[in-house]
N, C-alpha and C positions, 0 to 999 in steps of 0.2 A: 349691462347685464345685469337678469333681476337677483333678491335680493335670495331666491332659494339657488337660483346657478351660484352666486357666487359662492353660497355654502357647500353646493357640490363639488366644487372648483376648490377650495381651500381642505376639506376632506380626502378625498383622491388625492392632494400632494402630503397631509400630515401621515394615511396609511400609505402612501411610498415612501416617503422616506421610509419609516419605520420595515416596510418589510426584509431588506437586509441584517437586519438585527436577528432573523427569525433563520436565515438562510442555513440551509448545510452544505459541509464544507464539501470543498468543488472535488473531484476528483484524484486520487494520484498520480503522476504520471506513472506513461509505461517505463520499465526498466529491460535495458536491452539486454539478452539470452548472452554465455559464454559458451561458447564451442569448446570443445576440447576433446582432441582424438575422437571426433566422430557419434562423443557422447554430450546434449544442449542441458547447460543451466541457469533454470531461469527460475522469474518470483513472480509470480500470476497472481492476479491480487483477490480472484478465490480461493486461493489457500495462502490464506496471510500468515506470514510467522514460518514461511517454510519456502524451500527451495525445490523445485520440480524437474526427476532426472531425465530426460528423455534418451532415446535413439533417433541420429539423424534420417539411418537408413531405414529405419518401422515404421519410427514417428512414434511408434509406444511408450508410458509411459515405465520406467526401468525400474525407477523409488523413488521414495521422497522423503524429508528427512525436516524434522521440526525447529527452526534455528531459536526460537524464542514464542512464549506462548504471551498472546493477550487476554490480560482477564476483565470483564466485561462487567460494572455495575449493571443490574437490569436496573435503576430507579434513576441509569443516566440515560440520556439517544447515544446508539449504540455507532452512529457512525462520525462519532465527535471521543469518540475513542479508539476506531480502532489504528493500526500502526502496523506503517505499510513498510516493505526494501525499498528503498532508495540505489541504493547501487550496487553491481555484483562485479568484481577484481578479483580476476585469476592469477600468483603468485606461482609459481610449483605448483607443487601437488596442496593446494593450497586456495580456499576458495572464502573470499573476503568480503564479508558483507553489513552495509552500512543501514538503520531504518533510519522513519522519518524525526523522530527522541533524536539519532544520535548516536546511541549505539553501537556496536562493532565486535562483530562477530567470526572468528575464523571456521572453515570446516574442512578436515580433514578427507581430499575426496579420498583418500585409500582407505578409510578406518571410519568415515559417517562419522566422527565425533565432532563436536560442535564446543567453541569456548569461545569463551568472551572477552575481548580483548583489553 
Protein backbone atom coordinates (compact mmCIF):
# COMPACT_ATOMS: atom_id res chain seq x y z
CA UNK A 1 0.00 0.00 0.00
CA UNK A 2 1.45 3.35 -0.94
CA UNK A 3 1.53 6.37 1.30
CA UNK A 4 -1.49 8.12 -0.33
CA UNK A 5 -3.66 5.01 -0.04
CA UNK A 6 -2.69 4.60 3.59
CA UNK A 7 -3.54 8.24 4.33
CA UNK A 8 -6.94 7.93 2.59
CA UNK A 9 -7.71 4.73 4.50
CA UNK A 10 -6.77 6.42 7.78
CA UNK A 11 -9.03 9.42 7.02
CA UNK A 12 -11.94 7.13 6.14
CA UNK A 13 -11.59 5.26 9.43
CA UNK A 14 -11.25 8.49 11.37
CA UNK A 15 -14.32 10.09 9.77
CA UNK A 16 -16.31 6.88 10.06
CA UNK A 17 -15.70 6.88 13.80
CA UNK A 18 -16.85 10.48 14.20
CA UNK A 19 -20.05 10.30 12.15
CA UNK A 20 -22.23 8.59 14.82
CA UNK A 21 -21.63 11.49 17.19
CA UNK A 22 -23.57 13.76 14.85
CA UNK A 23 -26.36 11.29 14.07
CA UNK A 24 -29.91 12.47 14.65
CA UNK A 25 -32.20 10.58 17.02
CA UNK A 26 -33.87 7.45 15.78
CA UNK A 27 -37.56 7.47 14.98
CA UNK A 28 -39.82 6.86 17.97
CA UNK A 29 -41.59 3.53 18.23
CA UNK A 30 -45.18 3.46 17.04
CA UNK A 31 -47.81 3.39 19.78
CA UNK A 32 -50.71 1.03 19.16
CA UNK A 33 -54.05 2.85 19.12
CA UNK A 34 -56.73 2.00 21.68
CA UNK A 35 -60.28 1.27 20.53
CA UNK A 36 -63.14 1.87 22.96
CA UNK A 37 -66.81 1.64 21.95
CA UNK A 38 -66.16 2.22 18.24
CA UNK A 39 -63.75 5.11 18.80
CA UNK A 40 -60.00 4.98 18.17
CA UNK A 41 -57.56 6.90 20.39
CA UNK A 42 -54.08 7.32 18.93
CA UNK A 43 -50.84 9.25 19.42
CA UNK A 44 -49.51 9.82 15.89
CA UNK A 45 -45.96 11.14 15.49
CA UNK A 46 -47.13 14.04 13.34
CA UNK A 47 -49.26 15.31 16.25
CA UNK A 48 -46.63 15.27 19.00
CA UNK A 49 -48.14 15.65 22.48
CA UNK A 50 -51.70 15.12 21.23
CA UNK A 51 -54.20 12.29 21.39
CA UNK A 52 -56.23 12.08 18.19
CA UNK A 53 -59.71 10.57 18.29
CA UNK A 54 -61.36 9.01 15.21
CA UNK A 55 -64.58 7.18 14.57
CA UNK A 56 -63.83 3.58 13.53
CA UNK A 57 -66.69 3.35 11.04
CA UNK A 58 -66.10 6.73 9.39
CA UNK A 59 -62.34 7.00 9.83
CA UNK A 60 -62.87 10.72 10.39
CA UNK A 61 -61.26 12.70 13.16
CA UNK A 62 -63.80 13.49 15.87
CA UNK A 63 -61.55 15.59 18.10
CA UNK A 64 -58.01 15.92 19.41
CA UNK A 65 -56.61 17.12 22.70
CA UNK A 66 -53.19 18.42 23.68
CA UNK A 67 -51.83 16.26 26.46
CA UNK A 68 -48.65 18.29 26.98
CA UNK A 69 -46.78 21.06 25.21
CA UNK A 70 -43.28 20.62 23.83
CA UNK A 71 -41.43 23.92 24.07
CA UNK A 72 -38.73 24.19 21.43
CA UNK A 73 -35.54 26.21 21.84
CA UNK A 74 -34.74 27.57 18.34
CA UNK A 75 -31.03 27.57 19.26
CA UNK A 76 -30.98 23.74 19.45
CA UNK A 77 -31.73 21.02 16.91
CA UNK A 78 -35.44 20.29 16.82
CA UNK A 79 -35.31 16.49 16.77
CA UNK A 80 -33.41 16.20 20.05
CA UNK A 81 -36.11 18.27 21.77
CA UNK A 82 -39.07 16.19 20.57
CA UNK A 83 -40.97 14.30 23.26
CA UNK A 84 -43.30 11.62 21.91
CA UNK A 85 -46.04 9.63 23.59
CA UNK A 86 -44.84 6.08 24.29
CA UNK A 87 -47.90 4.41 25.81
CA UNK A 88 -51.68 4.59 25.84
CA UNK A 89 -53.65 2.49 28.32
CA UNK A 90 -57.43 2.44 28.80
CA UNK A 91 -58.77 2.31 32.36
CA UNK A 92 -62.50 2.77 32.86
CA UNK A 93 -63.41 6.14 31.28
CA UNK A 94 -59.80 7.34 31.37
CA UNK A 95 -56.90 7.09 28.95
CA UNK A 96 -53.54 6.87 30.70
CA UNK A 97 -50.69 8.39 28.70
CA UNK A 98 -46.92 8.16 29.18
CA UNK A 99 -44.28 10.06 27.21
CA UNK A 100 -40.56 9.54 26.55
CA UNK A 101 -39.61 11.50 29.66
CA UNK A 102 -41.65 9.14 31.83
CA UNK A 103 -44.24 11.83 32.50
CA UNK A 104 -47.73 10.42 33.07
CA UNK A 105 -51.08 11.98 32.26
CA UNK A 106 -54.73 10.99 32.50
CA UNK A 107 -57.33 12.01 29.92
CA UNK A 108 -60.94 11.85 31.12
CA UNK A 109 -62.75 10.58 28.03
CA UNK A 110 -66.07 12.12 29.05
CA UNK A 111 -64.88 15.65 29.88
CA UNK A 112 -61.65 15.66 27.80
CA UNK A 113 -59.85 17.04 30.83
CA UNK A 114 -56.12 16.26 31.08
CA UNK A 115 -54.41 15.89 34.44
CA UNK A 116 -50.77 15.20 35.18
CA UNK A 117 -50.24 12.16 37.38
